[in-house]
C-alpha positions in Angstrom: 105.5 120.4 102.0 102.8 118.3 105.1 103.8 116.0 108.0 102.3 113.7 109.7 103.3 112.7 113.1 101.9 110.2 115.1 103.2 110.3 119.0 102.3 108.4 122.0 103.1 110.7 125.4 103.1 110.3 128.8 99.7 111.9 130.4 101.4 114.1 132.4 100.6 118.3 132.2 102.4 120.2 129.8 102.7 117.5 127.8 100.9 118.8 124.7 103.0 122.8 125.8 106.7 120.5 125.1 105.2 119.0 121.9 104.1 122.5 120.7 106.5 124.8 121.5 109.2 122.3 119.9 107.7 121.8 117.2 107.1 125.5 116.7 111.4 126.6 117.6 111.8 123.9 114.9 110.0 125.2 113.0 106.8 123.6 111.5 103.9 125.3 112.2 101.5 122.9 113.1 97.7 122.6 111.0 95.0 120.1 113.3 96.1 118.1 116.3 93.7 114.3 116.9 94.4 112.6 119.6 92.3 110.5 122.3 93.1 107.9 125.8 92.0 104.8 125.7 90.0 103.5 128.4 91.6 104.1 132.0 95.2 104.1 129.9 98.2 106.6 131.5 99.1 107.3 127.3 97.5 109.4 125.0 97.4 108.1 121.4 98.4 112.2 119.5 98.0 112.7 115.5 99.3 115.9 114.4 99.5 117.1 111.3 102.3 119.8 110.2 103.8 122.2 107.2 107.7 122.9 106.3 109.6 123.2 104.3 112.4 121.4 107.1 113.0 118.2 106.5 110.7 115.9 108.8 113.5 114.1 110.8 114.4 117.2 112.5 111.4 118.0 114.0 111.5 114.0 114.7 114.6 113.6 117.0 113.6 116.5 118.7 110.3 115.3 119.9 111.5 111.6 120.7 114.1 113.6 123.0 111.6 114.5 125.4 110.5 112.8 128.6 106.4 112.7 127.8 106.6 111.2 124.5 107.5 107.1 123.9 107.4 107.3 120.7 106.7 109.4 117.2 106.2 108.3 113.5 106.7 110.7 111.0 104.8 110.4 106.7 103.6 112.8 104.4 100.5 114.3 104.0 99.3 113.3 100.3 
């Protein structure tokens, strides 16, 4: 199944690397990334599409534990 994760991250060095590493270690394959930064903001809005047979709650919980991750929401892709 494919899932879309919408996250808000702190703009910190290595934040994307930590998100990608956590995603792959939990058995999810990243398919696409899209992100933006509000003007003058210190945060990133990131949308990541992944594929896996695992339940998305497993990854959602792990991403939420990352220091750089301020919020994470998941939804199935259509």
